[in-house]
DOKOLVEX-727539 format. One record per atom (N, C-alpha, C): y, z, x; atom name; residue in one letter. Coordinates in pm, 1 decimal, decimal comma, padded with zeros to 6 digits. Atoms other than C-alpha are relative to their C-alpha. Example, Ala and Ser with C-alpha at 12.3 -4.5 7.8 and 13.67 -1.06 7.14 Angstrom:
BEGIN
<<-00119,0 00000,0 00089,0> 'N' 'A'>
<<-00450,0 00780,0 01230,0> 'CA' 'A'>
<<00120,0 00000,0 00090,0> 'C' 'A'>
<<-00119,0 -00006,0 -00082,0> 'N' 'S'>
<<-00106,0 00714,0 01367,0> 'CA' 'S'>
<<00109,0 00073,0 -00077,0> 'C' 'S'>
//
This chain:
BEGIN
<<00143,8 00034,1 -00017,6> 'N' 'M'>
<<04681,4 00853,8 01417,4> 'CA' 'M'>
<<-00067,9 -00034,7 -00084,9> 'C' 'M'>
<<00129,8 00033,0 00126,7> 'N' 'K'>
<<04516,7 00895,9 01065,4> 'CA' 'K'>
<<00090,5 -00159,6 -00082,8> 'C' 'K'>
<<-00004,7 00148,8 00055,7> 'N' 'A'>
<<04734,9 00598,2 00936,9> 'CA' 'A'>
<<-00119,5 -00123,4 00098,4> 'C' 'A'>
<<00007,9 00088,9 -00049,1> 'N' 'N'>
<<04608,2 00358,0 01258,9> 'CA' 'N'>
<<-00198,3 00032,8 -00086,5> 'C' 'N'>
<<00195,4 00021,8 -00005,6> 'N' 'V'>
<<04208,6 00475,2 01188,3> 'CA' 'V'>
<<-00070,2 00001,8 -00128,4> 'C' 'V'>
<<00038,5 00045,7 00125,2> 'N' 'E'>
<<04260,7 00437,6 00781,8> 'CA' 'E'>
<<00005,1 -00224,8 -00011,6> 'C' 'E'>
<<-00044,8 00140,0 00044,7> 'N' 'N'>
<<04394,8 00072,0 00851,2> 'CA' 'N'>
<<-00172,9 -00040,4 00041,3> 'C' 'N'>
<<00136,4 00001,7 -00056,9> 'N' 'K'>
<<04033,5 00091,5 01086,9> 'CA' 'K'>
<<-00089,5 -00090,2 -00131,1> 'C' 'K'>
<<00073,6 00050,9 00047,3> 'N' 'I'>
<<03871,3 00124,0 00803,9> 'CA' 'I'>
<<-00008,2 -00096,7 -00094,8> 'C' 'I'>
<<-00057,0 00098,3 00075,7> 'N' 'M'>
<<04026,0 -00038,4 00547,3> 'CA' 'M'>
<<-00045,7 -00177,6 00033,0> 'C' 'M'>
<<-00036,3 00088,3 -00079,3> 'N' 'T'>
<<04027,3 -00374,9 00774,8> 'CA' 'T'>
<<-00232,8 -00029,2 -00056,0> 'C' 'T'>
<<00116,8 00016,9 -00011,3> 'N' 'G'>
<<03583,2 -00345,1 00770,3> 'CA' 'G'>
<<-00052,6 -00136,0 00066,7> 'C' 'G'>
<<00145,0 00116,3 -00053,8> 'N' 'L'>
<<03282,7 -00606,2 00833,6> 'CA' 'L'>
<<-00029,0 -00100,7 -00102,4> 'C' 'L'>
<<00021,3 00036,5 00075,0> 'N' 'N'>
<<03291,8 -00863,6 00620,2> 'CA' 'N'>
<<-00067,0 -00129,5 00037,5> 'C' 'N'>
<<00130,8 00157,7 00013,5> 'N' 'F'>
<<03020,7 -01210,5 00650,1> 'CA' 'F'>
<<-00027,6 -00007,9 -00148,4> 'C' 'F'>
<<00064,9 00010,7 00125,3> 'N' 'D'>
<<02848,3 -01398,9 00413,4> 'CA' 'D'>
<<-00194,1 00022,6 00028,0> 'C' 'D'>
<<00153,4 -00061,5 00006,6> 'N' 'D'>
<<02455,7 -01210,1 00418,0> 'CA' 'D'>
<<-00083,9 -00062,9 -00071,3> 'C' 'D'>
<<00097,1 00046,9 00169,8> 'N' 'G'>
<<02322,2 -01466,7 00153,3> 'CA' 'G'>
<<-00132,7 00045,9 -00050,0> 'C' 'G'>
<<00111,6 -00067,7 00112,9> 'N' 'K'>
<<02246,4 -01234,7 -00057,3> 'CA' 'K'>
<<00050,5 -00114,4 -00163,3> 'C' 'K'>
<<00017,6 00059,3 00128,0> 'N' 'K'>
<<02244,0 -01365,5 -00415,9> 'CA' 'K'>
<<-00013,6 00063,4 -00129,4> 'C' 'K'>
<<00030,6 -00110,7 00179,1> 'N' 'G'>
<<02257,7 -01206,5 -00790,7> 'CA' 'G'>
<<-00037,4 -00023,0 -00096,5> 'C' 'G'>
<<00064,0 00030,1 00082,7> 'N' 'F'>
<<02012,8 -01207,4 -01001,9> 'CA' 'F'>
<<-00027,9 00074,5 -00186,1> 'C' 'F'>
<<-00014,5 -00148,7 00053,9> 'N' 'P'>
<<02074,5 -01075,1 -01359,6> 'CA' 'P'>
<<-00099,2 -00009,1 -00059,7> 'C' 'P'>
<<00134,6 -00060,4 00030,5> 'N' 'V'>
<<01738,6 -00861,5 -01480,0> 'CA' 'V'>
<<-00020,2 -00018,7 -00168,4> 'C' 'V'>
<<00053,3 00093,4 00159,3> 'N' 'N'>
<<01595,2 -01060,7 -01820,7> 'CA' 'N'>
<<00124,2 -00033,4 -00076,1> 'C' 'N'>
<<-00102,9 00094,0 00002,1> 'N' 'G'>
<<01928,5 -01269,3 -01824,9> 'CA' 'G'>
<<00171,5 00087,6 -00041,0> 'C' 'G'>
<<-00121,9 -00072,4 00018,5> 'N' 'D'>
<<02180,3 -00961,3 -01889,9> 'CA' 'D'>
<<00023,6 00035,1 00114,4> 'C' 'D'>
<<-00089,6 00098,1 -00139,2> 'N' 'L'>
<<02446,0 -01027,5 -01682,4> 'CA' 'L'>
<<00079,9 00134,3 00063,5> 'C' 'L'>
<<-00043,5 -00045,7 -00029,7> 'N' 'N'>
<<02566,1 -00647,9 -01675,4> 'CA' 'N'>
<<-00072,6 00091,9 00120,6> 'C' 'N'>
<<00034,5 -00072,6 -00066,0> 'N' 'R'>
<<02273,4 -00530,7 -01489,5> 'CA' 'R'>
<<-00107,8 -00160,2 00139,0> 'C' 'R'>
<<00037,3 00055,0 -00048,2> 'N' 'M'>
<<02231,0 -00732,2 -01195,1> 'CA' 'M'>
<<-00092,3 00004,8 00191,4> 'C' 'M'>
<<00056,6 -00093,2 -00153,7> 'N' 'I'>
<<02027,2 -00673,8 -00852,8> 'CA' 'I'>
<<-00003,1 -00186,7 00122,2> 'C' 'I'>
<<-00077,2 00103,1 -00097,6> 'N' 'Y'>
<<02127,4 -00877,0 -00540,8> 'CA' 'Y'>
<<-00134,1 00026,1 00129,5> 'C' 'Y'>
<<00032,2 -00007,5 -00156,8> 'N' 'F'>
<<01924,7 -00997,5 -00213,8> 'CA' 'F'>
<<-00060,3 -00109,8 00063,8> 'C' 'F'>
<<00082,5 00105,4 -00027,5> 'N' 'N'>
<<01806,1 -01248,4 -00036,2> 'CA' 'N'>
<<-00098,0 -00062,3 00058,1> 'C' 'N'>
<<00142,3 00131,3 -00005,9> 'N' 'P'>
<<01569,1 -01541,9 -00073,2> 'CA' 'P'>
<<-00003,3 -00009,3 00117,7> 'C' 'P'>
<<00036,7 00076,5 -00089,3> 'N' 'S'>
<<01573,2 -01680,6 00257,8> 'CA' 'S'>
<<-00029,3 00137,6 00144,8> 'C' 'S'>
<<00025,7 -00054,8 -00119,0> 'N' 'D'>
<<01547,5 -01321,7 00488,8> 'CA' 'D'>
<<-00139,1 -00038,0 00003,9> 'C' 'D'>
<<00135,6 00013,0 -00070,3> 'N' 'V'>
<<01284,4 -01368,4 00696,3> 'CA' 'V'>
<<-00060,9 00078,0 00047,6> 'C' 'V'>
<<00073,4 -00172,1 00043,9> 'N' 'N'>
<<01167,4 -01023,3 00650,8> 'CA' 'N'>
<<-00032,4 -00000,4 -00171,3> 'C' 'N'>
<<00018,7 -00040,4 00118,9> 'N' 'L'>
<<01162,4 -01044,8 00263,9> 'CA' 'L'>
<<-00165,1 00014,5 00010,7> 'C' 'L'>
<<00121,4 00090,1 00044,9> 'N' 'Y'>
<<00773,6 -01190,7 00284,4> 'CA' 'Y'>
<<-00080,4 00159,1 00041,3> 'C' 'Y'>
<<00021,1 -00128,1 -00046,0> 'N' 'D'>
<<00663,3 -00901,5 00520,9> 'CA' 'D'>
<<-00001,9 00173,6 -00107,5> 'C' 'D'>
<<00002,4 -00096,3 00138,0> 'N' 'R'>
<<00866,7 -00658,1 00278,7> 'CA' 'R'>
<<-00092,8 00002,3 -00113,8> 'C' 'R'>
<<00173,6 00016,8 00131,9> 'N' 'I'>
<<00680,3 -00752,0 -00011,8> 'CA' 'I'>
<<-00075,0 00009,2 -00025,7> 'C' 'I'>
<<00118,9 -00044,4 -00076,3> 'N' 'T'>
<<00351,3 -00714,8 00149,1> 'CA' 'T'>
<<00013,3 00154,3 -00009,8> 'C' 'T'>
<<-00041,1 -00139,7 -00082,7> 'N' 'K'>
<<00458,2 -00387,2 00272,1> 'CA' 'K'>
<<00007,4 00074,3 -00196,7> 'C' 'K'>
<<-00010,6 -00020,4 00089,7> 'N' 'A'>
<<00566,5 -00311,7 -00086,6> 'CA' 'A'>
<<-00042,1 00017,7 -00100,3> 'C' 'A'>
<<00121,8 -00001,6 00103,3> 'N' 'S'>
<<00282,2 -00403,5 -00326,0> 'CA' 'S'>
<<-00083,9 00078,9 00033,8> 'C' 'S'>
<<00131,5 -00136,6 00003,7> 'N' 'E'>
<<00052,0 -00223,9 -00117,7> 'CA' 'E'>
<<00035,6 00125,5 -00045,3> 'C' 'E'>
<<-00048,7 -00236,7 00044,1> 'N' 'D'>
<<00264,5 00156,2 -00145,5> 'CA' 'D'>
<<00008,9 -00053,0 -00150,9> 'C' 'D'>
<<-00018,4 -00038,7 00198,5> 'N' 'I'>
<<00289,4 00046,6 -00538,1> 'CA' 'I'>
<<-00140,1 00009,3 00018,1> 'C' 'I'>
<<00084,1 00022,9 00061,1> 'N' 'I'>
<<-00061,1 -00090,6 -00546,6> 'CA' 'I'>
<<-00073,3 00222,3 00023,6> 'C' 'I'>
<<00045,1 -00140,9 -00058,1> 'N' 'S'>
<<-00118,7 00241,9 -00361,4> 'CA' 'S'>
<<00055,1 00153,2 -00088,3> 'C' 'S'>
<<-00047,2 -00113,4 00150,0> 'N' 'A'>
<<00077,0 00497,1 -00610,8> 'CA' 'A'>
<<-00064,8 -00038,1 -00031,6> 'C' 'A'>
<<00138,9 00029,0 00176,4> 'N' 'L'>
<<-00113,1 00314,1 -00916,3> 'CA' 'L'>
<<-00130,9 00121,8 00077,4> 'C' 'L'>
<<00095,3 -00094,8 -00019,3> 'N' 'E'>
<<-00430,3 00483,4 -00695,2> 'CA' 'E'>
<<-00033,5 00170,3 00022,2> 'C' 'E'>
<<00003,9 -00107,3 -00002,7> 'N' 'I'>
<<-00302,0 00821,4 -00737,6> 'CA' 'I'>
<<-00008,3 00050,5 -00155,5> 'C' 'I'>
<<00043,6 -00073,3 00131,7> 'N' 'I'>
<<-00350,2 00856,2 -01131,3> 'CA' 'I'>
<<-00097,9 00052,1 00028,8> 'C' 'I'>
<<00161,7 00043,3 00008,4> 'N' 'P'>
<<-00724,6 00982,4 -01115,6> 'CA' 'P'>
<<-00081,6 -00075,0 -00141,0> 'C' 'P'>
<<00075,7 00071,4 00112,4> 'N' 'A'>
<<-00986,1 00868,1 -01315,6> 'CA' 'A'>
<<00004,8 00087,2 -00131,1> 'C' 'A'>
<<00003,3 -00108,3 00082,3> 'N' 'S'>
<<-00971,0 01193,1 -01572,0> 'CA' 'S'>
<<00231,2 -00061,2 -00119,4> 'C' 'S'>
<<-00137,3 00031,2 00097,6> 'N' 'L'>
<<-00560,6 01081,9 -01695,8> 'CA' 'L'>
<<00036,6 -00162,2 -00009,1> 'C' 'L'>
<<00039,1 00163,0 -00003,3> 'N' 'K'>
<<-00624,4 00687,3 -01671,6> 'CA' 'K'>
<<00056,7 -00020,2 -00166,5> 'C' 'K'>
<<00003,7 00051,1 00134,0> 'N' 'D'>
<<-00653,3 00669,5 -02073,9> 'CA' 'D'>
<<00187,9 00052,4 00000,0> 'C' 'D'>
<<-00132,6 -00044,2 00115,9> 'N' 'E'>
<<-00320,6 00941,0 -02131,8> 'CA' 'E'>
<<00126,6 -00103,7 00128,6> 'C' 'E'>
<<-00066,7 00043,7 -00099,2> 'N' 'V'>
<<-00141,5 00740,7 -01858,0> 'CA' 'V'>
<<-00014,5 -00143,0 -00071,4> 'C' 'V'>
<<00022,0 00087,7 00040,3> 'N' 'E'>
<<-00224,7 00441,8 -01995,2> 'CA' 'E'>
<<00003,0 -00058,2 -00150,9> 'C' 'E'>
<<-00013,8 -00009,6 00121,2> 'N' 'S'>
<<-00149,8 00503,8 -02318,5> 'CA' 'S'>
<<00155,0 -00003,5 -00026,1> 'C' 'S'>
<<-00167,1 00018,1 -00089,3> 'N' 'G'>
<<00201,9 00576,7 -02207,2> 'CA' 'G'>
<<00056,9 00161,5 -00122,7> 'C' 'G'>
<<-00013,7 -00070,4 00103,3> 'N' 'K'>
<<00109,7 00897,5 -02484,3> 'CA' 'K'>
<<00033,4 00161,0 00123,2> 'C' 'K'>
<<00084,1 -00125,5 -00090,8> 'N' 'L'>
<<00143,6 01239,6 -02198,6> 'CA' 'L'>
<<-00015,6 00130,8 -00037,6> 'C' 'L'>
<<00022,0 -00169,6 00069,0> 'N' 'E'>
<<00030,4 01528,7 -02323,9> 'CA' 'E'>
<<-00009,0 00119,4 00112,9> 'C' 'E'>
<<-00011,0 -00113,8 -00092,1> 'N' 'T'>
<<-00024,0 01735,2 -02045,5> 'CA' 'T'>
<<00072,2 -00060,0 00158,5> 'C' 'T'>
<<-00072,3 00011,2 -00082,3> 'N' 'D'>
<<00101,4 01844,2 -01749,0> 'CA' 'D'>
<<-00046,6 -00040,3 00158,3> 'C' 'D'>
<<00072,9 00039,1 -00136,6> 'N' 'E'>
<<-00079,0 01713,5 -01476,8> 'CA' 'E'>
<<00071,4 -00176,0 -00019,4> 'C' 'E'>
<<-00079,5 00148,6 00034,6> 'N' 'A'>
<<00008,3 01311,2 -01651,8> 'CA' 'A'>
<<00108,6 00051,4 00052,3> 'C' 'A'>
<<-00179,0 00081,3 00029,5> 'N' 'V'>
<<00377,3 01412,4 -01671,0> 'CA' 'V'>
<<00007,0 00061,9 00165,6> 'C' 'V'>
<<-00026,2 00008,2 -00103,0> 'N' 'K'>
<<00366,1 01523,3 -01301,9> 'CA' 'K'>
<<-00008,3 -00116,7 00091,8> 'C' 'K'>
<<00031,2 00049,6 -00115,6> 'N' 'T'>
<<00184,7 01259,3 -01165,1> 'CA' 'T'>
<<00065,9 -00134,2 -00027,0> 'C' 'T'>
<<-00098,0 00165,2 00009,4> 'N' 'V'>
<<00349,5 00992,3 -01329,3> 'CA' 'V'>
<<00147,6 00026,7 00101,8> 'C' 'V'>
<<-00120,2 -00043,7 -00067,4> 'N' 'D'>
<<00669,0 01168,0 -01212,3> 'CA' 'D'>
<<-00007,7 -00041,7 00167,5> 'C' 'D'>
<<00018,5 00001,2 -00184,3> 'N' 'L'>
<<00524,5 01138,4 -00831,4> 'CA' 'L'>
<<-00035,5 -00204,5 -00059,6> 'C' 'L'>
<<00056,1 00120,4 -00055,2> 'N' 'V'>
<<00421,1 00753,2 -00863,8> 'CA' 'V'>
<<00106,9 -00123,5 -00010,4> 'C' 'V'>
<<-00116,4 00060,5 -00019,8> 'N' 'Q'>
<<00715,5 00668,0 -00998,9> 'CA' 'Q'>
<<00125,6 00001,2 00092,5> 'C' 'Q'>
<<-00073,7 00052,5 -00188,1> 'N' 'R'>
<<00907,1 00763,8 -00674,3> 'CA' 'R'>
<<-00024,8 -00053,0 00051,9> 'C' 'R'>
<<00087,5 00103,1 -00117,4> 'N' 'K'>
<<00646,6 00622,5 -00452,8> 'CA' 'K'>
<<00021,4 -00143,9 -00071,6> 'C' 'K'>
<<00016,9 00232,5 00027,7> 'N' 'I'>
<<00736,4 00220,9 -00714,7> 'CA' 'I'>
<<00191,5 00034,5 00044,9> 'C' 'I'>
<<-00159,0 00000,4 00007,7> 'N' 'K'>
<<01131,4 00318,5 -00698,8> 'CA' 'K'>
<<00048,2 -00020,4 00174,4> 'C' 'K'>
<<00000,0 00005,7 -00113,0> 'N' 'E'>
<<01059,0 00406,6 -00305,0> 'CA' 'E'>
<<00007,5 -00140,8 00086,4> 'C' 'E'>
<<00024,5 00189,3 -00011,5> 'N' 'A'>
<<00905,3 00004,1 -00287,8> 'CA' 'A'>
<<00061,0 -00081,1 -00043,7> 'C' 'A'>
<<-00123,9 00136,5 00041,5> 'N' 'L'>
<<01112,0 -00189,5 -00499,1> 'CA' 'L'>
<<00153,4 00006,4 00088,7> 'C' 'L'>
<<-00151,4 -00044,3 -00145,8> 'N' 'N'>
<<01415,2 -00011,1 -00295,2> 'CA' 'N'>
<<-00042,8 -00095,5 00144,5> 'C' 'N'>
<<00011,7 00031,9 -00179,7> 'N' 'Y'>
<<01277,0 -00092,2 00039,2> 'CA' 'Y'>
<<-00044,5 -00202,3 -00024,2> 'C' 'Y'>
<<00048,7 00119,0 00006,9> 'N' 'M'>
<<01102,0 -00448,1 -00065,5> 'CA' 'M'>
<<00139,9 -00074,5 -00010,6> 'C' 'M'>
<<-00087,5 00075,5 00030,5> 'N' 'L'>
<<01467,6 -00577,2 -00218,0> 'CA' 'L'>
<<00111,5 00016,5 00151,8> 'C' 'L'>
<<-00077,1 -00019,0 -00090,3> 'N' 'D'>
<<01657,7 -00413,8 00065,7> 'CA' 'D'>
<<00114,9 00084,9 -00070,3> 'C' 'D'>
<<-00153,4 -00078,5 00019,0> 'N' 'S'>
<<01913,9 -00258,3 -00146,6> 'CA' 'S'>
<<-00069,0 00105,1 -00170,1> 'C' 'S'>
<<-00005,7 -00154,5 00146,7> 'N' 'D'>
<<01927,7 00020,5 -00506,8> 'CA' 'D'>
<<-00077,1 -00112,4 -00098,0> 'C' 'D'>
<<-00004,0 00077,8 00071,0> 'N' 'C'>
<<01745,3 -00214,7 -00744,2> 'CA' 'C'>
<<-00065,2 00056,8 -00082,1> 'C' 'C'>
<<00050,2 -00049,8 00115,5> 'N' 'Y'>
<<01519,1 -00022,3 -00930,6> 'CA' 'Y'>
<<00066,7 00090,0 -00140,7> 'C' 'Y'>
<<-00071,2 -00085,0 00143,5> 'N' 'D'>
<<01757,0 00224,4 -01141,7> 'CA' 'D'>
<<00111,5 -00173,4 -00103,5> 'C' 'D'>
<<-00083,0 00107,6 00049,5> 'N' 'T'>
<<01927,5 -00163,2 -01222,6> 'CA' 'T'>
<<-00150,6 -00041,2 -00097,3> 'C' 'T'>
<<00081,4 00049,9 00099,7> 'N' 'I'>
<<01576,4 -00249,0 -01372,0> 'CA' 'I'>
<<-00063,6 00022,0 -00057,5> 'C' 'I'>
<<00067,0 -00086,7 00123,3> 'N' 'F'>
<<01395,2 -00022,6 -01532,2> 'CA' 'F'>
<<00077,8 00138,6 -00069,4> 'C' 'F'>
<<-00079,7 -00094,0 00076,9> 'N' 'G'>
<<01685,2 00182,6 -01637,1> 'CA' 'G'>
<<-00013,2 00188,1 00002,3> 'C' 'G'>
<<00019,3 -00122,4 00042,4> 'N' 'N'>
<<01576,4 00509,5 -01800,3> 'CA' 'N'>
<<-00142,5 -00044,3 -00013,5> 'C' 'N'>
<<00137,6 00009,9 00061,2> 'N' 'T'>
<<01225,0 00326,0 -01915,8> 'CA' 'T'>
<<-00119,0 00038,7 00185,1> 'C' 'T'>
<<00136,1 -00007,3 -00129,8> 'N' 'S'>
<<00875,9 00384,3 -01648,2> 'CA' 'S'>
<<-00018,1 -00149,1 00005,1> 'C' 'S'>
<<00060,9 00115,6 -00071,3> 'N' 'P'>
<<00764,3 00142,4 -01452,6> 'CA' 'P'>
<<-00142,6 00001,9 -00021,5> 'C' 'P'>
<<00114,2 -00046,3 00019,6> 'N' 'L'>
<<00446,3 00271,9 -01553,9> 'CA' 'L'>
<<00022,2 -00023,8 -00196,5> 'C' 'L'>
<<-00026,9 00103,0 00107,1> 'N' 'T'>
<<00535,4 00139,8 -01956,0> 'CA' 'T'>
<<-00166,2 -00087,7 -00022,8> 'C' 'T'>
<<00049,0 00108,8 00062,6> 'N' 'P'>
<<00270,5 -00009,7 -02148,7> 'CA' 'P'>
<<00029,6 -00087,9 -00069,9> 'C' 'P'>
<<-00037,7 00154,2 00058,4> 'N' 'V'>
<<00339,3 -00372,0 -02187,1> 'CA' 'V'>
<<-00083,1 -00083,6 00001,4> 'C' 'V'>
<<00130,7 00085,1 00013,8> 'N' 'N'>
<<00044,9 -00613,8 -02332,2> 'CA' 'N'>
<<-00060,5 -00003,6 00098,6> 'C' 'N'>
<<00015,4 -00004,0 -00017,1> 'N' 'G'>
<<-00116,7 -00461,4 -02214,2> 'CA' 'G'>
<<-00070,0 00038,0 00182,3> 'C' 'G'>
<<-00065,5 -00073,7 -00170,5> 'N' 'E'>
<<-00057,3 -00353,3 -01837,0> 'CA' 'E'>
<<00128,3 00041,9 00044,3> 'C' 'E'>
<<-00151,6 -00035,1 -00027,8> 'N' 'F'>
<<00256,1 -00183,4 -01702,3> 'CA' 'F'>
<<00069,5 -00051,8 00053,5> 'C' 'F'>
<<-00147,2 00067,0 -00098,2> 'N' 'L'>
<<00565,5 -00274,3 -01638,6> 'CA' 'L'>
<<00033,5 -00035,2 00171,3> 'C' 'L'>
<<00020,2 00008,0 -00112,9> 'N' 'I'>
<<00526,0 -00243,2 -01313,3> 'CA' 'I'>
<<-00041,7 -00166,8 00061,2> 'C' 'I'>
<<00063,5 00124,7 -00041,7> 'N' 'N'>
<<00325,8 -00525,8 -01337,6> 'CA' 'N'>
<<00076,3 -00191,5 -00003,5> 'C' 'N'>
<<-00087,6 00071,5 00035,5> 'N' 'G'>
<<00544,7 -00739,4 -01501,7> 'CA' 'G'>
<<00142,1 -00007,6 00087,3> 'C' 'G'>
<<-00099,2 00017,7 -00056,9> 'N' 'V'>
<<00847,0 -00708,7 -01304,2> 'CA' 'V'>
<<-00025,2 -00060,7 00161,4> 'C' 'V'>
<<00043,8 00109,4 -00136,2> 'N' 'M'>
<<00667,0 -00818,2 -00944,7> 'CA' 'M'>
<<-00066,9 -00117,5 -00046,9> 'C' 'M'>
<<00037,5 00161,3 00028,5> 'N' 'E'>
<<00509,1 -01127,9 -01112,7> 'CA' 'E'>
<<00117,2 -00039,5 -00030,6> 'C' 'E'>
<<-00155,9 00087,9 -00002,6> 'N' 'G'>
<<00868,9 -01171,4 -01201,6> 'CA' 'G'>
<<00084,9 00035,3 00130,0> 'C' 'G'>
<<-00083,3 -00054,2 -00110,2> 'N' 'L'>
<<01051,4 -01075,5 -00858,7> 'CA' 'L'>
<<-00102,3 -00135,9 00096,7> 'C' 'L'>
<<00081,9 00085,5 -00107,6> 'N' 'T'>
<<00759,6 -01270,8 -00669,5> 'CA' 'T'>
<<00020,4 -00182,1 -00088,2> 'C' 'T'>
<<00012,5 00116,5 -00026,7> 'N' 'N'>
<<00794,2 -01570,1 -00877,0> 'CA' 'N'>
<<00173,7 -00097,8 00004,2> 'C' 'N'>
<<-00145,3 00032,9 -00058,1> 'N' 'L'>
<<01190,7 -01568,1 -00822,8> 'CA' 'L'>
<<-00012,8 -00055,1 00083,6> 'C' 'L'>
<<-00101,3 00025,9 -00154,8> 'N' 'I'>
<<01192,5 -01539,4 -00480,9> 'CA' 'I'>
<<-00125,6 -00104,2 00020,9> 'C' 'I'>
<<00072,8 00090,4 -00017,5> 'N' 'V'>
<<00895,9 -01862,4 -00504,5> 'CA' 'V'>
<<00079,4 -00095,2 00004,8> 'C' 'V'>
<<-00128,2 00184,8 00038,8> 'N' 'A'>
<<01228,9 -02063,9 -00694,4> 'CA' 'A'>
<<00050,6 00079,3 00131,1> 'C' 'A'>
<<-00108,7 -00047,0 -00094,1> 'N' 'E'>
<<01419,9 -01923,3 -00474,3> 'CA' 'E'>
<<00013,0 -00065,9 00202,2> 'C' 'E'>
<<00034,5 00030,7 -00133,9> 'N' 'S'>
<<01295,6 -01950,3 -00089,3> 'CA' 'S'>
<<-00099,9 -00092,7 00020,6> 'C' 'S'>
<<00119,0 00082,2 -00034,8> 'N' 'G'>
<<00968,2 -02172,6 -00160,8> 'CA' 'G'>
<<-00126,9 00024,5 00039,9> 'C' 'G'>
<<00143,8 -00099,4 -00038,6> 'N' 'K'>
<<00680,9 -01920,4 -00009,5> 'CA' 'K'>
<<-00052,2 00022,1 -00092,5> 'C' 'K'>
<<00097,1 00025,1 00079,9> 'N' 'D'>
<<00380,8 -01900,7 -00189,2> 'CA' 'D'>
<<-00084,1 00101,4 -00046,8> 'C' 'D'>
<<00089,1 -00134,0 00003,9> 'N' 'M'>
<<00299,9 -01526,0 -00315,8> 'CA' 'M'>
<<-00117,1 -00004,9 -00086,7> 'C' 'M'>
<<00143,6 00036,9 00067,1> 'N' 'E'>
<<-00019,9 -01634,3 -00535,9> 'CA' 'E'>
<<-00060,1 00131,9 00026,1> 'C' 'E'>
<<00129,9 -00107,3 -00039,8> 'N' 'K'>
<<-00210,5 -01383,2 -00337,0> 'CA' 'K'>
<<00064,0 00122,6 -00063,6> 'C' 'K'>
<<00017,3 -00136,3 00079,0> 'N' 'L'>
<<-00023,0 -01057,6 -00421,8> 'CA' 'L'>
<<00020,7 -00026,7 -00179,6> 'C' 'L'>
<<00019,6 -00025,5 00078,3> 'N' 'N'>
<<00032,6 -01153,0 -00769,8> 'CA' 'N'>
<<-00141,7 00015,8 -00014,6> 'C' 'N'>
<<00170,9 -00015,2 00016,7> 'N' 'K'>
<<-00367,8 -01177,7 -00792,2> 'CA' 'K'>
<<00005,2 00153,8 00016,2> 'C' 'K'>
<<-00023,8 -00111,8 -00083,2> 'N' 'K'>
<<-00311,0 -00871,1 -00564,6> 'CA' 'K'>
<<00020,7 00170,1 -00116,5> 'C' 'K'>
<<-00012,5 -00093,7 00092,1> 'N' 'L'>
<<-00143,3 -00657,6 -00864,7> 'CA' 'L'>
<<-00035,3 -00027,2 -00132,3> 'C' 'L'>
<<00062,1 00022,9 00189,4> 'N' 'S'>
<<-00326,7 -00828,7 -01155,1> 'CA' 'S'>
<<-00123,9 00104,4 -00000,9> 'C' 'S'>
<<00111,8 -00038,2 00054,8> 'N' 'K'>
<<-00613,7 -00613,0 -01120,6> 'CA' 'K'>
<<-00004,4 00156,4 -00034,6> 'C' 'K'>
<<-00044,4 -00129,0 00015,0> 'N' 'Y'>
<<-00415,4 -00288,4 -01155,7> 'CA' 'Y'>
<<00034,0 -00016,7 -00213,6> 'C' 'Y'>
<<-00007,1 00009,8 00130,1> 'N' 'K'>
<<-00378,4 -00441,5 -01583,2> 'CA' 'K'>
<<-00040,2 00136,4 -00032,7> 'C' 'K'>
<<00063,1 -00123,1 00060,7> 'N' 'T'>
<<-00384,0 -00159,0 -01780,2> 'CA' 'T'>
<<-00151,6 -00011,8 -00138,3> 'C' 'T'>
<<00122,7 -00007,4 00004,4> 'N' 'K'>
<<-00661,3 -00252,6 -01977,9> 'CA' 'K'>
<<-00076,3 -00186,7 -00010,5> 'C' 'K'>
//
């Protein structure tokens, strides 16, 4: 009986789900996968963008300079950044319907300041540009919405 069950498991369900692989910053060892034709993708991007904006709004004004500088000196700032990062991870993984956060960021915080804005802003802009190129859908409104969270 056991061998029969194992054979059924090994067979599996195989079909083309339309997912494509995209290297992160040209690194073929860091691939994210999603289906750019997924009819639910735009809705997930919209929700994830709203969730990321809400996560960034968790940062209180009293910690804004500390977080934006990338120099976390207080326990409160460290705890706040940890919470925001977890919420961003959840939103990003939901958006692409895969565990993509660790592939994209590795050990780098999405709140790392890069050229006057958080790294997550560049990632979201890159993702929306990629999705526009692949799907033909216009994501300009979402990019504008996220741009208000530039650090400087």
